[in-house]
PDB file of N, CA, C and O in Angstrom, chain B, residues numbered from 101:
ATOM      1  N   MET B 101      55.827 -15.073 -54.945  1.00  0.00           N
ATOM      2  CA  MET B 101      55.026 -13.602 -55.136  1.00  0.00           C
ATOM      3  C   MET B 101      54.226 -14.280 -55.885  1.00  0.00           C
ATOM      4  O   MET B 101      54.254 -15.054 -56.842  1.00  0.00           O
ATOM      5  N   ASN B 102      53.468 -13.745 -55.146  1.00  0.00           N
ATOM      6  CA  ASN B 102      51.824 -14.367 -55.776  1.00  0.00           C
ATOM      7  C   ASN B 102      50.731 -13.686 -56.064  1.00  0.00           C
ATOM      8  O   ASN B 102      49.718 -13.756 -55.369  1.00  0.00           O
ATOM      9  N   LYS B 103      50.844 -12.890 -57.224  1.00  0.00           N
ATOM     10  CA  LYS B 103      49.789 -11.610 -57.551  1.00  0.00           C
ATOM     11  C   LYS B 103      48.833 -12.471 -58.451  1.00  0.00           C
ATOM     12  O   LYS B 103      48.827 -13.210 -59.436  1.00  0.00           O
ATOM     13  N   LYS B 104      48.042 -11.918 -57.510  1.00  0.00           N
ATOM     14  CA  LYS B 104      46.069 -11.635 -58.616  1.00  0.00           C
ATOM     15  C   LYS B 104      46.696 -10.969 -59.890  1.00  0.00           C
ATOM     16  O   LYS B 104      47.379  -9.946 -59.840  1.00  0.00           O
ATOM     17  N   VAL B 105      46.287 -11.901 -61.446  1.00  0.00           N
ATOM     18  CA  VAL B 105      46.342 -11.767 -62.353  1.00  0.00           C
ATOM     19  C   VAL B 105      44.894 -11.854 -63.521  1.00  0.00           C
ATOM     20  O   VAL B 105      44.557 -12.923 -64.031  1.00  0.00           O
ATOM     21  N   GLU B 106      44.311 -10.783 -63.742  1.00  0.00           N
ATOM     22  CA  GLU B 106      43.118 -10.484 -64.822  1.00  0.00           C
ATOM     23  C   GLU B 106      43.493 -10.226 -65.843  1.00  0.00           C
ATOM     24  O   GLU B 106      44.595  -9.738 -66.095  1.00  0.00           O
ATOM     25  N   ILE B 107      42.712 -10.485 -66.549  1.00  0.00           N
ATOM     26  CA  ILE B 107      42.696 -10.069 -68.626  1.00  0.00           C
ATOM     27  C   ILE B 107      41.626  -9.809 -68.635  1.00  0.00           C
ATOM     28  O   ILE B 107      40.787 -10.508 -68.067  1.00  0.00           O
ATOM     29  N   TYR B 108      41.250  -8.379 -69.492  1.00  0.00           N
ATOM     30  CA  TYR B 108      39.881  -8.403 -70.230  1.00  0.00           C
ATOM     31  C   TYR B 108      40.592  -8.553 -71.776  1.00  0.00           C
ATOM     32  O   TYR B 108      41.431  -7.710 -72.094  1.00  0.00           O
ATOM     33  N   SER B 109      40.238  -9.641 -72.725  1.00  0.00           N
ATOM     34  CA  SER B 109      40.962  -9.909 -73.528  1.00  0.00           C
ATOM     35  C   SER B 109      39.406 -10.119 -74.327  1.00  0.00           C
ATOM     36  O   SER B 109      38.326 -10.239 -73.747  1.00  0.00           O
ATOM     37  N   THR B 110      39.662 -10.126 -75.945  1.00  0.00           N
ATOM     38  CA  THR B 110      38.903 -10.904 -77.063  1.00  0.00           C
ATOM     39  C   THR B 110      39.800 -11.963 -77.757  1.00  0.00           C
ATOM     40  O   THR B 110      41.004 -11.903 -77.508  1.00  0.00           O
ATOM     41  N   GLU B 111      39.376 -12.874 -78.554  1.00  0.00           N
ATOM     42  CA  GLU B 111      39.423 -14.062 -79.253  1.00  0.00           C
ATOM     43  C   GLU B 111      40.569 -13.036 -80.442  1.00  0.00           C
ATOM     44  O   GLU B 111      41.723 -13.463 -80.473  1.00  0.00           O
ATOM     45  N   THR B 112      40.381 -12.233 -81.023  1.00  0.00           N
ATOM     46  CA  THR B 112      40.774 -11.861 -82.329  1.00  0.00           C
ATOM     47  C   THR B 112      41.792 -10.833 -81.958  1.00  0.00           C
ATOM     48  O   THR B 112      42.441 -10.487 -82.945  1.00  0.00           O
ATOM     49  N   CYS B 113      42.146 -10.223 -80.830  1.00  0.00           N
ATOM     50  CA  CYS B 113      43.461  -9.189 -80.336  1.00  0.00           C
ATOM     51  C   CYS B 113      44.265  -9.718 -80.351  1.00  0.00           C
ATOM     52  O   CYS B 113      44.494 -10.827 -79.868  1.00  0.00           O
ATOM     53  N   HIS B 114      44.992  -8.919 -81.016  1.00  0.00           N
ATOM     54  CA  HIS B 114      46.691  -9.586 -81.239  1.00  0.00           C
ATOM     55  C   HIS B 114      47.601  -9.367 -80.249  1.00  0.00           C
ATOM     56  O   HIS B 114      48.577 -10.017 -79.874  1.00  0.00           O
ATOM     57  N   PHE B 115      46.971  -8.034 -79.782  1.00  0.00           N
ATOM     58  CA  PHE B 115      47.682  -7.344 -78.180  1.00  0.00           C
ATOM     59  C   PHE B 115      47.204  -8.568 -76.875  1.00  0.00           C
ATOM     60  O   PHE B 115      48.090  -8.974 -76.122  1.00  0.00           O
ATOM     61  N   CYS B 116      46.092  -8.957 -76.753  1.00  0.00           N
ATOM     62  CA  CYS B 116      45.242  -9.907 -76.228  1.00  0.00           C
ATOM     63  C   CYS B 116      46.410 -10.629 -76.089  1.00  0.00           C
ATOM     64  O   CYS B 116      47.143 -10.404 -75.126  1.00  0.00           O
ATOM     65  N   TYR B 117      46.827 -11.885 -77.328  1.00  0.00           N
ATOM     66  CA  TYR B 117      47.505 -12.369 -77.529  1.00  0.00           C
ATOM     67  C   TYR B 117      48.653 -13.014 -76.910  1.00  0.00           C
ATOM     68  O   TYR B 117      48.965 -14.064 -76.350  1.00  0.00           O
ATOM     69  N   MET B 118      49.318 -11.469 -77.408  1.00  0.00           N
ATOM     70  CA  MET B 118      50.876 -11.253 -77.032  1.00  0.00           C
ATOM     71  C   MET B 118      51.121 -11.365 -75.191  1.00  0.00           C
ATOM     72  O   MET B 118      52.040 -11.848 -74.530  1.00  0.00           O
ATOM     73  N   ALA B 119      49.352 -10.417 -74.649  1.00  0.00           N
ATOM     74  CA  ALA B 119      50.114 -10.743 -73.032  1.00  0.00           C
ATOM     75  C   ALA B 119      49.784 -11.924 -72.642  1.00  0.00           C
ATOM     76  O   ALA B 119      50.492 -12.229 -71.682  1.00  0.00           O
ATOM     77  N   ARG B 120      48.694 -13.147 -73.049  1.00  0.00           N
ATOM     78  CA  ARG B 120      48.498 -14.280 -72.528  1.00  0.00           C
ATOM     79  C   ARG B 120      49.520 -15.297 -72.702  1.00  0.00           C
ATOM     80  O   ARG B 120      49.650 -16.352 -72.081  1.00  0.00           O
ATOM     81  N   GLU B 121      50.456 -14.661 -73.952  1.00  0.00           N
ATOM     82  CA  GLU B 121      51.843 -15.332 -73.778  1.00  0.00           C
ATOM     83  C   GLU B 121      53.110 -14.851 -73.244  1.00  0.00           C
ATOM     84  O   GLU B 121      54.129 -15.524 -73.090  1.00  0.00           O
ATOM     85  N   PHE B 122      52.970 -13.806 -73.019  1.00  0.00           N
ATOM     86  CA  PHE B 122      53.419 -13.386 -71.785  1.00  0.00           C
ATOM     87  C   PHE B 122      53.578 -13.680 -70.702  1.00  0.00           C
ATOM     88  O   PHE B 122      54.681 -13.528 -70.176  1.00  0.00           O
ATOM     89  N   PHE B 123      52.230 -14.334 -69.854  1.00  0.00           N
ATOM     90  CA  PHE B 123      51.903 -14.490 -68.556  1.00  0.00           C
ATOM     91  C   PHE B 123      52.457 -16.018 -68.872  1.00  0.00           C
ATOM     92  O   PHE B 123      53.316 -16.551 -68.170  1.00  0.00           O
ATOM     93  N   LYS B 124      51.908 -16.589 -69.913  1.00  0.00           N
ATOM     94  CA  LYS B 124      52.090 -18.555 -69.845  1.00  0.00           C
ATOM     95  C   LYS B 124      53.804 -18.146 -69.877  1.00  0.00           C
ATOM     96  O   LYS B 124      54.248 -18.321 -68.743  1.00  0.00           O
ATOM     97  N   GLU B 125      54.799 -17.696 -70.759  1.00  0.00           N
ATOM     98  CA  GLU B 125      55.959 -17.844 -70.552  1.00  0.00           C
ATOM     99  C   GLU B 125      56.683 -17.635 -69.416  1.00  0.00           C
ATOM    100  O   GLU B 125      57.636 -18.384 -69.202  1.00  0.00           O
ATOM    101  N   ASN B 126      56.327 -16.457 -68.374  1.00  0.00           N
ATOM    102  CA  ASN B 126      57.011 -16.627 -67.339  1.00  0.00           C
ATOM    103  C   ASN B 126      56.119 -17.191 -66.212  1.00  0.00           C
ATOM    104  O   ASN B 126      56.129 -16.726 -65.072  1.00  0.00           O
ATOM    105  N   ASN B 127      55.362 -18.207 -66.600  1.00  0.00           N
ATOM    106  CA  ASN B 127      54.722 -19.068 -65.300  1.00  0.00           C
ATOM    107  C   ASN B 127      53.812 -18.118 -63.879  1.00  0.00           C
ATOM    108  O   ASN B 127      53.911 -18.239 -62.658  1.00  0.00           O
ATOM    109  N   ILE B 128      52.833 -17.065 -64.860  1.00  0.00           N
ATOM    110  CA  ILE B 128      52.009 -16.571 -63.993  1.00  0.00           C
ATOM    111  C   ILE B 128      50.916 -16.681 -64.645  1.00  0.00           C
ATOM    112  O   ILE B 128      50.430 -16.536 -65.766  1.00  0.00           O
ATOM    113  N   PRO B 129      50.538 -17.158 -62.974  1.00  0.00           N
ATOM    114  CA  PRO B 129      48.678 -17.731 -63.471  1.00  0.00           C
ATOM    115  C   PRO B 129      47.924 -16.872 -63.651  1.00  0.00           C
ATOM    116  O   PRO B 129      47.963 -16.050 -62.736  1.00  0.00           O
ATOM    117  N   PHE B 130      47.124 -16.613 -64.526  1.00  0.00           N
ATOM    118  CA  PHE B 130      46.564 -15.752 -64.806  1.00  0.00           C
ATOM    119  C   PHE B 130      44.146 -16.039 -64.961  1.00  0.00           C
ATOM    120  O   PHE B 130      43.441 -16.989 -65.302  1.00  0.00           O
ATOM    121  N   THR B 131      43.966 -15.166 -64.666  1.00  0.00           N
ATOM    122  CA  THR B 131      42.067 -15.313 -65.089  1.00  0.00           C
ATOM    123  C   THR B 131      42.104 -14.861 -66.747  1.00  0.00           C
ATOM    124  O   THR B 131      43.182 -14.299 -66.940  1.00  0.00           O
ATOM    125  N   ASP B 132      41.602 -14.896 -67.526  1.00  0.00           N
ATOM    126  CA  ASP B 132      41.569 -14.455 -69.083  1.00  0.00           C
ATOM    127  C   ASP B 132      39.846 -14.457 -68.950  1.00  0.00           C
ATOM    128  O   ASP B 132      39.240 -15.369 -68.388  1.00  0.00           O
ATOM    129  N   TYR B 133      39.215 -13.325 -69.539  1.00  0.00           N
ATOM    130  CA  TYR B 133      37.861 -12.657 -69.328  1.00  0.00           C
ATOM    131  C   TYR B 133      37.164 -12.826 -70.373  1.00  0.00           C
ATOM    132  O   TYR B 133      36.088 -12.777 -69.777  1.00  0.00           O
ATOM    133  N   ASN B 134      36.808 -13.017 -71.650  1.00  0.00           N
ATOM    134  CA  ASN B 134      36.659 -13.248 -72.881  1.00  0.00           C
ATOM    135  C   ASN B 134      35.215 -12.540 -72.614  1.00  0.00           C
ATOM    136  O   ASN B 134      34.168 -12.960 -72.121  1.00  0.00           O
ATOM    137  N   VAL B 135      35.642 -11.187 -73.193  1.00  0.00           N
ATOM    138  CA  VAL B 135      34.075  -9.806 -73.068  1.00  0.00           C
ATOM    139  C   VAL B 135      33.831  -9.722 -74.336  1.00  0.00           C
ATOM    140  O   VAL B 135      33.280  -8.638 -74.529  1.00  0.00           O
ATOM    141  N   GLY B 136      34.016 -10.605 -75.816  1.00  0.00           N
ATOM    142  CA  GLY B 136      33.878 -10.780 -76.993  1.00  0.00           C
ATOM    143  C   GLY B 136      32.432 -11.282 -76.557  1.00  0.00           C
ATOM    144  O   GLY B 136      31.383 -10.797 -76.981  1.00  0.00           O
ATOM    145  N   ARG B 137      32.540 -12.366 -75.611  1.00  0.00           N
ATOM    146  CA  ARG B 137      31.463 -13.053 -75.286  1.00  0.00           C
ATOM    147  C   ARG B 137      30.427 -13.021 -74.038  1.00  0.00           C
ATOM    148  O   ARG B 137      29.224 -13.242 -73.898  1.00  0.00           O
ATOM    149  N   ASP B 138      31.658 -12.580 -73.086  1.00  0.00           N
ATOM    150  CA  ASP B 138      30.820 -12.173 -71.580  1.00  0.00           C
ATOM    151  C   ASP B 138      30.813 -11.019 -71.308  1.00  0.00           C
ATOM    152  O   ASP B 138      31.797 -10.372 -70.952  1.00  0.00           O
ATOM    153  N   THR B 139      29.291 -10.465 -71.491  1.00  0.00           N
ATOM    154  CA  THR B 139      28.484  -9.417 -71.462  1.00  0.00           C
ATOM    155  C   THR B 139      28.847  -8.463 -70.085  1.00  0.00           C
ATOM    156  O   THR B 139      29.353  -7.348 -69.962  1.00  0.00           O
ATOM    157  N   ALA B 140      28.327  -9.479 -69.112  1.00  0.00           N
ATOM    158  CA  ALA B 140      28.751  -9.043 -67.708  1.00  0.00           C
ATOM    159  C   ALA B 140      30.202  -8.528 -67.301  1.00  0.00           C
ATOM    160  O   ALA B 140      30.498  -7.566 -66.593  1.00  0.00           O
ATOM    161  N   ARG B 141      31.240  -9.691 -68.129  1.00  0.00           N
ATOM    162  CA  ARG B 141      32.958  -8.926 -67.385  1.00  0.00           C
ATOM    163  C   ARG B 141      32.788  -7.761 -68.854  1.00  0.00           C
ATOM    164  O   ARG B 141      33.571  -6.811 -68.841  1.00  0.00           O
ATOM    165  N   ARG B 142      32.100  -7.828 -69.689  1.00  0.00           N
ATOM    166  CA  ARG B 142      32.760  -6.429 -70.235  1.00  0.00           C
ATOM    167  C   ARG B 142      31.962  -5.336 -69.883  1.00  0.00           C
ATOM    168  O   ARG B 142      32.343  -4.203 -70.176  1.00  0.00           O
ATOM    169  N   ALA B 143      31.412  -5.431 -69.576  1.00  0.00           N
ATOM    170  CA  ALA B 143      30.647  -3.948 -68.588  1.00  0.00           C
ATOM    171  C   ALA B 143      31.525  -3.796 -67.260  1.00  0.00           C
ATOM    172  O   ALA B 143      32.071  -2.737 -66.954  1.00  0.00           O
ATOM    173  N   GLU B 144      31.610  -5.089 -66.429  1.00  0.00           N
ATOM    174  CA  GLU B 144      33.171  -4.599 -65.386  1.00  0.00           C
ATOM    175  C   GLU B 144      33.922  -4.479 -66.053  1.00  0.00           C
ATOM    176  O   GLU B 144      34.516  -3.622 -65.398  1.00  0.00           O
ATOM    177  N   MET B 145      34.726  -4.639 -67.212  1.00  0.00           N
ATOM    178  CA  MET B 145      35.797  -4.092 -67.735  1.00  0.00           C
ATOM    179  C   MET B 145      35.642  -2.141 -67.604  1.00  0.00           C
ATOM    180  O   MET B 145      36.291  -1.337 -66.934  1.00  0.00           O
ATOM    181  N   LEU B 146      34.652  -1.977 -68.438  1.00  0.00           N
ATOM    182  CA  LEU B 146      34.237  -0.569 -68.957  1.00  0.00           C
ATOM    183  C   LEU B 146      33.937   0.339 -67.521  1.00  0.00           C
ATOM    184  O   LEU B 146      33.914   1.569 -67.467  1.00  0.00           O
ATOM    185  N   ASP B 147      33.724  -0.558 -66.437  1.00  0.00           N
ATOM    186  CA  ASP B 147      33.495   0.417 -65.828  1.00  0.00           C
ATOM    187  C   ASP B 147      34.871   0.150 -64.813  1.00  0.00           C
ATOM    188  O   ASP B 147      34.971   1.006 -63.934  1.00  0.00           O
ATOM    189  N   LYS B 148      35.780  -0.749 -64.807  1.00  0.00           N
ATOM    190  CA  LYS B 148      37.179   0.005 -64.307  1.00  0.00           C
ATOM    191  C   LYS B 148      38.100   0.702 -65.203  1.00  0.00           C
ATOM    192  O   LYS B 148      39.022   1.415 -64.807  1.00  0.00           O
ATOM    193  N   SER B 149      37.701   0.377 -66.906  1.00  0.00           N
ATOM    194  CA  SER B 149      38.949   0.859 -66.855  1.00  0.00           C
ATOM    195  C   SER B 149      38.091   2.351 -68.214  1.00  0.00           C
ATOM    196  O   SER B 149      38.631   3.197 -68.927  1.00  0.00           O
ATOM    197  N   GLY B 150      36.988   2.076 -68.031  1.00  0.00           N
ATOM    198  CA  GLY B 150      36.341   3.495 -68.621  1.00  0.00           C
ATOM    199  C   GLY B 150      36.277   3.264 -69.905  1.00  0.00           C
ATOM    200  O   GLY B 150      36.398   4.267 -70.608  1.00  0.00           O
ATOM    201  N   GLN B 151      36.131   2.301 -70.417  1.00  0.00           N
ATOM    202  CA  GLN B 151      37.136   2.481 -71.927  1.00  0.00           C
ATOM    203  C   GLN B 151      36.752   0.923 -72.647  1.00  0.00           C
ATOM    204  O   GLN B 151      36.577   0.030 -71.818  1.00  0.00           O
ATOM    205  N   MET B 152      36.578   0.443 -74.431  1.00  0.00           N
ATOM    206  CA  MET B 152      36.317  -0.605 -74.563  1.00  0.00           C
ATOM    207  C   MET B 152      37.300  -1.346 -75.376  1.00  0.00           C
ATOM    208  O   MET B 152      36.987  -2.280 -76.114  1.00  0.00           O
ATOM    209  N   GLY B 153      38.754  -0.805 -75.185  1.00  0.00           N
ATOM    210  CA  GLY B 153      39.705  -1.033 -75.907  1.00  0.00           C
ATOM    211  C   GLY B 153      40.452  -2.699 -74.977  1.00  0.00           C
ATOM    212  O   GLY B 153      40.391  -3.004 -73.786  1.00  0.00           O
ATOM    213  N   VAL B 154      40.942  -3.265 -75.883  1.00  0.00           N
ATOM    214  CA  VAL B 154      41.721  -4.519 -74.902  1.00  0.00           C
ATOM    215  C   VAL B 154      42.545  -4.474 -75.470  1.00  0.00           C
ATOM    216  O   VAL B 154      42.648  -3.820 -76.508  1.00  0.00           O
ATOM    217  N   PRO B 155      43.892  -5.563 -74.665  1.00  0.00           N
ATOM    218  CA  PRO B 155      43.691  -6.237 -73.220  1.00  0.00           C
ATOM    219  C   PRO B 155      43.515  -5.039 -72.278  1.00  0.00           C
ATOM    220  O   PRO B 155      44.139  -3.985 -72.402  1.00  0.00           O
ATOM    221  N   VAL B 156      42.522  -5.323 -71.236  1.00  0.00           N
ATOM    222  CA  VAL B 156      42.614  -4.642 -69.749  1.00  0.00           C
ATOM    223  C   VAL B 156      43.400  -5.786 -68.610  1.00  0.00           C
ATOM    224  O   VAL B 156      43.254  -7.002 -68.490  1.00  0.00           O
ATOM    225  N   ILE B 157      44.153  -4.943 -67.967  1.00  0.00           N
ATOM    226  CA  ILE B 157      44.949  -6.244 -66.928  1.00  0.00           C
ATOM    227  C   ILE B 157      45.098  -5.353 -65.989  1.00  0.00           C
ATOM    228  O   ILE B 157      45.595  -4.241 -65.811  1.00  0.00           O
ATOM    229  N   VAL B 158      44.223  -6.590 -65.154  1.00  0.00           N
ATOM    230  CA  VAL B 158      44.191  -6.070 -63.463  1.00  0.00           C
ATOM    231  C   VAL B 158      44.826  -7.159 -62.446  1.00  0.00           C
ATOM    232  O   VAL B 158      44.578  -8.318 -62.115  1.00  0.00           O
ATOM    233  N   ILE B 159      45.829  -6.108 -62.113  1.00  0.00           N
ATOM    234  CA  ILE B 159      46.813  -7.282 -60.984  1.00  0.00           C
ATOM    235  C   ILE B 159      46.232  -6.738 -59.849  1.00  0.00           C
ATOM    236  O   ILE B 159      45.668  -5.652 -59.707  1.00  0.00           O
ATOM    237  N   ASP B 160      46.531  -8.014 -58.721  1.00  0.00           N
ATOM    238  CA  ASP B 160      46.136  -7.816 -57.161  1.00  0.00           C
ATOM    239  C   ASP B 160      44.583  -6.259 -57.092  1.00  0.00           C
ATOM    240  O   ASP B 160      44.577  -5.148 -56.562  1.00  0.00           O
ATOM    241  N   ASP B 161      43.515  -7.040 -57.933  1.00  0.00           N
ATOM    242  CA  ASP B 161      42.510  -5.892 -57.914  1.00  0.00           C
ATOM    243  C   ASP B 161      42.550  -4.448 -57.678  1.00  0.00           C
ATOM    244  O   ASP B 161      41.587  -3.876 -57.168  1.00  0.00           O
ATOM    245  N   LYS B 162      44.005  -3.604 -58.151  1.00  0.00           N
ATOM    246  CA  LYS B 162      44.122  -2.365 -57.762  1.00  0.00           C
ATOM    247  C   LYS B 162      45.425  -1.939 -59.076  1.00  0.00           C
ATOM    248  O   LYS B 162      45.008  -1.033 -59.798  1.00  0.00           O
ATOM    249  N   ASP B 163      46.439  -2.290 -59.350  1.00  0.00           N
ATOM    250  CA  ASP B 163      47.095  -1.887 -60.770  1.00  0.00           C
ATOM    251  C   ASP B 163      46.281  -2.306 -61.947  1.00  0.00           C
ATOM    252  O   ASP B 163      45.864  -3.434 -62.210  1.00  0.00           O
ATOM    253  N   LEU B 164      46.127  -1.161 -62.626  1.00  0.00           N
ATOM    254  CA  LEU B 164      45.155  -1.568 -64.142  1.00  0.00           C
ATOM    255  C   LEU B 164      46.103  -1.370 -65.229  1.00  0.00           C
ATOM    256  O   LEU B 164      46.695  -0.294 -65.152  1.00  0.00           O
ATOM    257  N   ILE B 165      46.455  -2.202 -66.349  1.00  0.00           N
ATOM    258  CA  ILE B 165      47.222  -1.861 -67.530  1.00  0.00           C
ATOM    259  C   ILE B 165      46.459  -1.607 -68.502  1.00  0.00           C
ATOM    260  O   ILE B 165      45.608  -2.496 -68.528  1.00  0.00           O
ATOM    261  N   ILE B 166      46.295  -0.864 -69.335  1.00  0.00           N
ATOM    262  CA  ILE B 166      45.516  -0.283 -70.092  1.00  0.00           C
ATOM    263  C   ILE B 166      46.351  -1.330 -71.380  1.00  0.00           C
ATOM    264  O   ILE B 166      47.550  -1.388 -71.109  1.00  0.00           O
ATOM    265  N   GLY B 167      45.995  -2.144 -72.682  1.00  0.00           N
ATOM    266  CA  GLY B 167      47.056  -2.492 -73.696  1.00  0.00           C
ATOM    267  C   GLY B 167      48.071  -3.160 -73.126  1.00  0.00           C
ATOM    268  O   GLY B 167      48.397  -3.073 -71.942  1.00  0.00           O
ATOM    269  N   PHE B 168      48.727  -4.025 -74.197  1.00  0.00           N
ATOM    270  CA  PHE B 168      49.661  -4.345 -73.878  1.00  0.00           C
ATOM    271  C   PHE B 168      51.252  -3.998 -73.194  1.00  0.00           C
ATOM    272  O   PHE B 168      52.147  -3.992 -74.039  1.00  0.00           O
ATOM    273  N   ASP B 169      51.517  -3.821 -72.306  1.00  0.00           N
ATOM    274  CA  ASP B 169      52.141  -2.918 -71.590  1.00  0.00           C
ATOM    275  C   ASP B 169      53.712  -3.544 -70.874  1.00  0.00           C
ATOM    276  O   ASP B 169      54.087  -3.177 -69.761  1.00  0.00           O
ATOM    277  N   LYS B 170      54.616  -4.675 -71.867  1.00  0.00           N
ATOM    278  CA  LYS B 170      55.657  -5.341 -71.189  1.00  0.00           C
ATOM    279  C   LYS B 170      56.425  -4.767 -70.036  1.00  0.00           C
ATOM    280  O   LYS B 170      56.717  -5.350 -68.992  1.00  0.00           O
ATOM    281  N   LYS B 171      56.773  -3.236 -70.467  1.00  0.00           N
ATOM    282  CA  LYS B 171      57.921  -3.243 -69.465  1.00  0.00           C
ATOM    283  C   LYS B 171      56.425  -2.678 -67.966  1.00  0.00           C
ATOM    284  O   LYS B 171      56.997  -2.486 -66.893  1.00  0.00           O
ATOM    285  N   ALA B 172      55.596  -2.559 -67.914  1.00  0.00           N
ATOM    286  CA  ALA B 172      55.017  -2.110 -66.951  1.00  0.00           C
ATOM    287  C   ALA B 172      54.533  -3.282 -66.197  1.00  0.00           C
ATOM    288  O   ALA B 172      54.198  -3.054 -65.034  1.00  0.00           O
ATOM    289  N   LEU B 173      54.405  -4.789 -66.738  1.00  0.00           N
ATOM    290  CA  LEU B 173      54.733  -5.835 -66.521  1.00  0.00           C
ATOM    291  C   LEU B 173      55.308  -6.251 -65.801  1.00  0.00           C
ATOM    292  O   LEU B 173      55.070  -6.435 -64.608  1.00  0.00           O
ATOM    293  N   VAL B 174      56.463  -6.549 -66.602  1.00  0.00           N
ATOM    294  CA  VAL B 174      57.392  -6.731 -65.722  1.00  0.00           C
ATOM    295  C   VAL B 174      58.158  -6.248 -64.068  1.00  0.00           C
ATOM    296  O   VAL B 174      58.896  -6.860 -63.296  1.00  0.00           O
ATOM    297  N   LYS B 175      57.450  -4.650 -64.039  1.00  0.00           N
ATOM    298  CA  LYS B 175      57.899  -4.220 -62.762  1.00  0.00           C
ATOM    299  C   LYS B 175      56.508  -4.377 -61.875  1.00  0.00           C
ATOM    300  O   LYS B 175      56.429  -4.303 -60.649  1.00  0.00           O
ATOM    301  N   LEU B 176      55.601  -4.575 -62.668  1.00  0.00           N
ATOM    302  CA  LEU B 176      53.994  -4.933 -61.047  1.00  0.00           C
ATOM    303  C   LEU B 176      54.052  -5.953 -60.630  1.00  0.00           C
ATOM    304  O   LEU B 176      53.535  -6.034 -59.516  1.00  0.00           O
ATOM    305  N   LEU B 177      54.648  -7.252 -61.179  1.00  0.00           N
ATOM    306  CA  LEU B 177      55.063  -8.825 -61.401  1.00  0.00           C
ATOM    307  C   LEU B 177      56.495  -8.832 -60.876  1.00  0.00           C
ATOM    308  O   LEU B 177      56.855  -9.922 -60.431  1.00  0.00           O
ATOM    309  N   GLU B 178      57.314  -7.921 -60.838  1.00  0.00           N
ATOM    310  CA  GLU B 178      58.742  -8.192 -60.224  1.00  0.00           C
ATOM    311  C   GLU B 178      59.412  -9.309 -60.734  1.00  0.00           C
ATOM    312  O   GLU B 178      60.178 -10.093 -60.175  1.00  0.00           O
ATOM    313  N   ILE B 179      58.952  -9.250 -62.023  1.00  0.00           N
ATOM    314  CA  ILE B 179      59.954 -10.118 -62.917  1.00  0.00           C
ATOM    315  C   ILE B 179      60.962  -9.544 -63.129  1.00  0.00           C
ATOM    316  O   ILE B 179      61.085  -8.334 -63.315  1.00  0.00           O
ATOM    317  N   PRO B 180      62.269 -10.823 -63.120  1.00  0.00           N
ATOM    318  CA  PRO B 180      63.434 -10.816 -63.300  1.00  0.00           C
ATOM    319  C   PRO B 180      63.927 -10.364 -64.825  1.00  0.00           C
ATOM    320  O   PRO B 180      63.587 -10.934 -65.861  1.00  0.00           O
ATOM    321  N   THR B 181      64.685  -9.370 -64.739  1.00  0.00           N
ATOM    322  CA  THR B 181      65.226  -9.345 -66.549  1.00  0.00           C
ATOM    323  C   THR B 181      66.369  -9.309 -66.665  1.00  0.00           C
ATOM    324  O   THR B 181      66.876  -9.288 -67.786  1.00  0.00           O
TER     325      THR B 181
END
């Protein structure tokens, strides 16, 4: 299983931190975009999700998760429970 995982986050967001730790604990490579500093990525996130709330997690350029939804991530990333 090799899925492309991207997270739009900020440094001060507790749920962003939880999502990044979840990926690390499950050995899931991910790309982290800091929308607090990167205005181009912030605009991209807004275009994809329609909102400014973080985290916004995109899997394989098609599945979008807004917030840290562990259950949805386990399912979409096919993590054994």
